[in-house]
N, C-alpha and C positions, 0 to 999 in steps of 0.2 A: 414495585421497585422499592428497595430498602433505603430508608433515609436515616443516616447516622451522622451526628455532629453537623447537621445542615447541608450534607452532601448526599445527592442521589447516587447510590452505587449502581454501576452497570449490571444489568440482570444476567447477561450471558457469561460474565467473567467468574473465575474461581474466587472464593471469598478472600483467600490469601492475597490475591492480586488486587481485588476491588478495594480492600481496605487501604491500599497505598494511594488511592485517589484522594484520601483525606490528608490535608496539609498537616505535617508533623508526624505522620505514620509511614515508616519505611518497611522494607522487607522483614527486618529483624523484629521490630516492634509488632508488626502484624502477626508474625508467628507466635510471639509471646502472648498476645491478646487471645488468639484462637486456642492456644493451649490452656490458658487460664479459663476460658469460657467453655472448654471441652467441646469445640466444634471442629469437624473434620476440615482441614484446609482445602481439600479437593472438591468440596461441595460448591455447587454453583449458587450464586446469590438468589436466583429465582426459586431454588429448592430449599431455602432456609425456612424454618418454622418461625412463627411469631415469638415463641419462647427464646429461640436462639438469637433472633434480632434484638430482643429486649436485653438479653444477657450481654451481648456485644455493646449495645448502646450504653448500658449502665457502667460497664468496665471502662469504656473510653471516656465517658463524661466524668467519672469519679477519680480516675487514677492518672489520666494523661491530659496534658495541655495541648490542644489542637486548634486548628483553624483560626478564628478571630483572636482568641486569647493569646495564642502563640505569636501570631503576626504582630499584635500590639506589643508584646514583651520584646520581640526582636527589634522593632522600630524604636522603642524606648531605650534599649541598650545602646543602639547606634547613636541616638540623640544624646545620651549621657556621655558617651565617649567623645562626641563632637564638642560638647560644652566644656569638657575639661581639657580640650586641645590635645588629645592623645594621638600618637602617630598612626595607630590602627584605624582610627576614624578617618584620618586624612587618606590613608591607603584605600579604605573601602569606598570613599567618595570618589577617588581617582580610578576606580574600576579594578582594583586588585582583589585577589581572593582574601577572605577573612580567615581562612584556615591556616594551618601551620606550614605553608609552603614558602616561607620566607617573604610572604606578601609580594611575590613576583606578579607582574601584571599578566592578565589573560592575553593570549596570543593576538586576538583581533584588536585588543586595546593597544598592545605594543606596536602593531603595524600602524595604527592611526597616529600614535605619538611620534613615530620615526619619520613619517612622510613630511616633506618640506612644505 
């Protein structure tokens, strides 16, 4: 089983999909990493060579913030917003999306707020 960034990648999955198991790597970033490492996206994790695994590990560790480092950065950003009393921090704490949807509450959260 290939271990990259502290995550065991599932052996039977395609590499393109398996990389998305790492926090901070989505479909687009996985495709970019595989293209840069010159690895076929349709290859199964169990069929990767040691050289390919090493290339993937090096690229991810050197150029991308993933797992613990990314989680720490996100939590520090939210903490910073909370300390300055920003509206976004209040909305995130209240269960709203932190994206650009006008900070509207998530449907299940809205139902909970409406109940008497």
